[in-house]
C-alpha positions as CSV (number, residue, x, y, z in Angstrom):
1,M,65.1,170.0,70.2
2,K,68.2,170.6,68.1
3,K,67.9,170.4,64.3
4,T,70.4,168.3,62.3
5,L,71.6,170.7,59.7
6,L,73.2,169.1,56.6
7,I,75.6,171.6,55.1
8,T,76.8,170.9,51.6
9,G,79.8,172.9,50.4
10,H,81.0,173.1,54.0
11,D,84.7,173.3,52.9
12,G,84.1,176.4,50.8
13,F,84.5,180.0,52.0
14,V,81.0,180.4,53.4
15,G,80.8,176.9,54.8
16,R,84.1,177.3,56.7
17,S,83.1,180.7,58.0
18,L,79.8,179.3,59.2
19,L,81.4,176.4,61.0
20,D,84.0,178.6,62.7
21,W,81.3,181.0,63.9
22,L,78.5,178.6,64.8
23,P,79.9,177.2,68.1
24,G,80.0,180.7,69.7
25,S,76.7,181.9,68.2
26,A,73.2,181.9,69.5
27,W,72.5,179.0,67.1
28,A,74.9,176.6,68.9
29,D,72.1,175.2,71.1
30,R,69.7,174.9,68.2
31,V,71.5,173.1,65.4
32,T,74.0,170.3,65.0
33,P,76.0,170.4,61.8
34,A,76.2,167.3,59.6
35,L,78.8,167.3,56.9
36,P,79.7,165.4,53.8
37,P,82.8,163.1,54.0
38,P,86.1,164.0,52.5
39,G,86.2,163.7,48.7
40,F,82.4,164.0,48.5
41,D,81.2,164.7,44.9
42,L,77.7,166.2,44.5
43,R,77.6,164.8,41.0
44,N,77.8,161.2,42.2
45,P,74.3,159.9,42.9
46,E,75.4,157.0,45.1
47,A,77.5,159.3,47.3
48,V,74.7,161.8,47.6
49,A,72.2,159.1,48.5
50,A,74.6,157.7,51.1
51,L,75.1,161.1,52.6
52,V,71.4,161.8,53.1
53,T,70.8,158.3,54.5
54,A,73.7,158.7,57.0
55,T,72.8,162.2,58.2
56,R,68.9,162.1,58.1
57,P,68.8,165.9,58.3
58,D,66.0,168.2,59.6
59,W,67.3,171.1,57.6
60,V,69.5,171.3,54.5
61,L,71.7,174.3,53.7
62,H,72.8,173.7,50.1
63,L,75.9,175.8,49.6
64,A,77.9,173.5,47.3
65,A,78.5,175.1,43.9
66,Q,81.0,176.1,41.3
67,S,80.7,179.8,42.1
68,H,83.6,181.6,40.3
69,V,82.2,183.5,37.3
70,P,85.4,183.5,35.1
71,T,85.6,179.7,35.7
72,S,82.0,179.4,34.4
73,F,83.0,181.0,31.1
74,A,86.0,178.7,30.8
75,D,83.9,175.6,31.8
76,P,80.2,176.2,31.4
77,V,79.4,172.4,31.2
78,G,81.3,171.7,34.4
79,T,79.5,174.6,36.1
80,L,76.1,173.2,35.0
81,E,77.1,169.7,36.1
82,V,77.8,170.9,39.7
83,N,75.2,173.6,40.1
84,L,72.2,172.1,38.3
85,I,72.8,168.3,38.1
86,G,74.4,168.1,41.5
87,T,71.4,170.0,43.0
88,T,69.0,167.6,41.3
89,R,70.9,164.6,42.6
90,L,70.5,166.1,46.1
91,L,66.8,166.6,45.6
92,Q,66.3,163.1,44.4
93,A,68.2,161.6,47.4
94,L,66.1,163.7,49.9
95,G,62.9,162.6,48.2
96,A,64.0,158.9,48.3
97,Q,64.7,159.2,52.0
98,G,61.3,160.8,52.7
99,F,62.8,164.1,53.8
100,A,60.1,166.3,55.5
101,G,62.3,169.2,56.7
102,R,63.3,172.5,55.2
103,F,65.7,172.9,52.3
104,L,67.5,176.2,51.6
105,Y,68.9,176.6,48.1
106,V,71.7,179.2,48.1
107,S,71.4,180.9,44.7
108,S,72.9,184.2,43.7
109,A,72.1,187.8,43.0
110,D,74.0,187.3,39.8
111,L,70.8,186.1,38.3
112,Y,69.5,189.7,38.0
113,G,72.2,190.5,35.5
114,A,72.4,194.1,34.1
115,V,69.6,196.0,35.8
116,D,68.5,199.4,34.5
117,P,69.8,201.9,37.1
118,A,66.3,203.4,37.3
119,L,65.1,200.0,38.7
120,L,67.7,199.8,41.5
121,P,67.6,198.6,44.2
122,V,66.8,195.1,43.1
123,T,63.9,193.3,44.7
124,E,63.0,189.6,44.4
125,A,60.4,190.6,41.7
126,T,63.1,192.1,39.4
127,P,63.2,190.1,36.2
128,L,66.1,187.7,35.8
129,Q,68.7,188.4,33.1
130,P,71.7,186.0,33.8
131,A,74.8,187.4,32.1
132,N,77.2,184.5,32.6
133,P,77.1,180.6,32.7
134,Y,77.3,180.6,36.5
135,A,74.1,182.7,36.7
136,V,72.4,180.5,34.1
137,S,73.2,177.4,36.1
138,K,71.9,179.0,39.3
139,A,68.7,180.1,37.6
140,A,68.1,176.6,36.3
141,A,68.7,175.1,39.7
142,E,66.2,177.5,41.3
143,M,63.6,176.3,38.8
144,M,64.4,172.7,39.6
145,C,63.9,173.4,43.3
146,R,60.6,175.1,42.7
147,Q,59.4,172.3,40.5
148,W,60.4,169.8,43.2
149,Q,58.4,171.7,45.7
150,R,55.3,171.7,43.4
151,A,55.6,168.1,42.4
152,H,56.8,166.6,45.7
153,G,55.8,169.0,48.4
154,L,59.3,169.7,49.5
155,S,59.6,172.8,51.8
156,V,62.0,174.8,49.7
157,L,63.4,178.3,50.3
158,I,65.7,180.2,48.0
159,A,68.3,182.7,49.1
160,R,69.9,185.2,46.6
161,P,72.9,186.5,48.5
162,F,74.7,189.6,47.0
163,N,78.4,189.9,47.4
164,H,79.8,188.8,50.7
165,V,83.3,189.0,52.0
166,G,85.6,187.9,54.9
167,A,88.6,185.9,55.9
168,G,89.4,182.8,53.8
169,Q,87.7,183.9,50.5
170,R,89.6,182.8,47.4
171,P,91.9,185.4,45.9
172,E,90.1,185.1,42.5
173,F,87.3,187.3,44.1
174,A,88.2,190.9,43.8
175,L,88.4,192.2,47.4
176,S,90.1,189.1,48.7
177,G,92.6,189.3,45.8
178,F,93.3,193.0,46.6
179,A,93.7,192.0,50.3
180,Q,96.2,189.3,49.4
181,T,98.2,191.7,47.3
182,I,98.2,194.4,49.9
183,A,99.3,191.9,52.6
184,G,102.2,190.8,50.4
185,I,103.2,194.4,49.9
186,R,103.1,195.1,53.6
187,L,105.2,192.0,54.3
188,G,107.8,193.1,51.7
189,L,107.1,190.0,49.6
190,R,106.0,191.9,46.4
191,P,106.5,195.3,44.8
192,P,104.0,198.1,45.7
193,R,101.8,197.6,42.6
194,I,98.2,196.3,42.5
195,P,96.9,195.0,39.1
196,V,93.2,195.6,38.7
197,G,90.3,195.2,36.3
198,R,87.4,197.6,36.2
199,L,87.1,199.6,39.5
200,D,84.2,201.8,38.5
201,V,81.7,199.0,39.0
202,T,79.5,199.0,42.1
203,R,78.3,196.1,44.2
204,D,76.4,195.4,47.4
205,F,78.8,193.9,49.9
206,T,77.9,192.3,53.2
207,H,80.0,190.6,55.9
208,V,80.0,186.9,55.4
209,L,78.9,186.2,59.0
210,D,75.8,188.4,58.5
211,I,75.0,186.2,55.5
212,C,75.5,183.1,57.6
213,E,73.0,184.5,60.1
214,G,70.6,185.1,57.2
215,Y,70.7,181.5,56.0
216,L,69.8,180.2,59.4
217,A,67.1,182.8,59.9
218,L,65.5,181.8,56.6
219,L,65.6,178.1,57.5
220,D,64.0,178.9,60.9
221,R,61.5,181.6,60.0
222,G,61.3,182.0,56.2
223,V,58.1,181.3,54.3
224,A,58.3,178.0,52.3
225,G,58.3,178.6,48.6
226,Q,59.7,182.2,49.0
227,T,62.8,183.7,47.4
228,Y,64.8,186.1,49.5
229,N,67.5,188.7,48.8
230,L,70.3,188.9,51.4
231,C,72.2,192.1,51.1
232,S,73.3,195.3,52.8
233,G,71.2,197.7,50.7
234,R,74.3,199.8,50.2
235,E,76.0,200.4,46.9
236,R,79.9,200.6,47.0
237,S,82.4,200.9,44.2
238,L,85.4,198.6,43.9
239,A,87.6,201.7,43.7
240,D,86.4,203.0,47.1
241,L,86.8,199.6,48.7
242,L,90.3,199.2,47.3
243,Q,91.2,202.5,48.8
244,R,89.6,201.5,52.1
245,L,91.8,198.3,52.2
246,L,94.9,200.3,51.5
247,T,94.0,202.7,54.3
248,L,93.2,200.0,56.8
249,A,96.5,198.2,56.0
250,D,98.4,201.5,56.1
251,C,99.8,200.7,52.7
252,Q,100.7,202.8,49.6
253,A,100.8,201.2,46.2
254,A,100.4,202.0,42.5
255,I,97.1,200.8,41.0
256,E,97.8,199.4,37.5
257,P,95.1,198.4,35.0
258,D,95.4,194.7,33.8
259,P,93.4,193.7,30.7
260,A,93.7,190.1,31.7
261,R,91.4,190.8,34.7
262,L,88.5,192.2,32.7
263,R,85.5,189.9,32.4
264,P,83.8,189.1,29.1
265,V,80.6,190.6,30.5
266,D,80.6,192.9,33.6
267,L,77.7,194.6,35.3
268,A,78.2,198.4,35.9
269,R,76.0,198.8,39.0
270,M,74.2,196.5,41.5
271,V,72.5,197.1,44.9
272,G,69.8,195.0,46.5
273,D,66.8,195.3,48.8
274,A,66.4,192.8,51.6
275,A,63.1,194.1,53.0
276,L,61.3,190.8,52.4
277,A,63.9,188.9,54.6
278,A,63.6,191.5,57.2
279,R,59.8,191.3,57.2
280,D,59.5,187.5,57.4
281,T,62.5,186.7,59.6
282,G,63.7,189.9,61.3
283,W,67.1,189.5,59.7
284,A,69.3,192.5,58.9
285,P,73.1,192.9,58.6
286,V,74.7,194.2,61.7
287,R,78.5,193.9,61.2
288,E,80.6,196.7,59.7
289,L,82.2,195.9,56.4
290,D,85.5,197.3,57.7
291,S,85.6,194.3,60.1
292,A,85.5,191.9,57.1
293,L,88.2,193.9,55.2
294,L,90.5,193.8,58.2
295,D,89.8,190.1,58.6
296,M,90.9,189.5,55.0
297,I,94.1,191.5,55.4
298,D,95.0,189.7,58.6
299,Y,94.1,186.3,57.1
300,W,96.4,186.9,54.1
301,K,99.2,188.2,56.3
302,A,99.1,185.0,58.3
303,A,98.8,182.8,55.2
304,L,101.7,184.4,53.4
305,Q,104.0,184.0,56.3
306,K,103.5,180.2,56.6
C-alpha cells in the first residue's frame, strides 16, 4: 500500500529536486507526495493544523527551514521562528490529528561545529558545537523532536545531512554561486573574474539525489529515535571544486578574494561518517559529484539565457 508522504519545504532546493526525481525512481510505486498549499507558513498554527488534517500523512519529511547561514547571522530571531517554532507547530498539529506514522526531521551537520581534525570523520556521537544561529536553531529543533517522541510516542528519526549540491540550488551557496558565475562568463554576460571567500576550507559534498534517496531510506528502514549522518565520507576543498567546475565548463577566469564573502565564523575542515545509515538501511551515495557540478552549470546557463 502506498504511503502518503507529506513534504514540507517542497518548494526549496531539495524538495524540488526530490519531486522532479521521484516519478522515475523506484519509490514512485511506494509513496504519494502530499504538499502544502501556495503561501503556506509553517509559523501559522492554523495553517499547519489545516495541512495535517487535509493530508493525513503516513510519513512526514520535514524539510522546511531557514537554511542559509549568513541569513541566520543577520536574522537569528527569524531563523529560530521558522526552524524551532515552526517545527513545534508541526509536531503539535500531528499530535492533535493522532498521527501514528513516521516523522523525519531534516537537521544539519552544521550542528557539529568546529571539530578537532583528530576526531574526523564525524559520527553521530560527536559532541555538538553549533557555531552559528542556524545550527543553534536546528539543535533546538532536534531536542524538541526527541522530547516529543519521549512524551508522546511519536516515531521520530533525525537526519543530519552534510553539504549536498545540484541543479536549482540558490547562488548564496558556494558551489552554486561559482557555477552561476562561470555560466555567466561562458555566455559572455560577465567578465572572467570569480569573487570568492575562503577556498582552503574542506567539506563533505554529496549529490542532492543521493540525499533524497537517503531520506526515503530512513523513513522506510531507519530505527525510530535514531539520528543519522548522510554524507559521502569524502573531504574536498572548495578550491579543488572551483577548479573542477572551471574544467567541466571549459572556462578560464581570474579568482579574486572578496572580503564581503567571508563568514563571521567559518569551519576549516569537515567530513562525515555515514556507516550507521548504511548499517540500518543499506543506503550509500552512488552518484558522481561531477554529475551534480555539470547539472549546476547547465541549470545556470539555461536560467541566465531566459
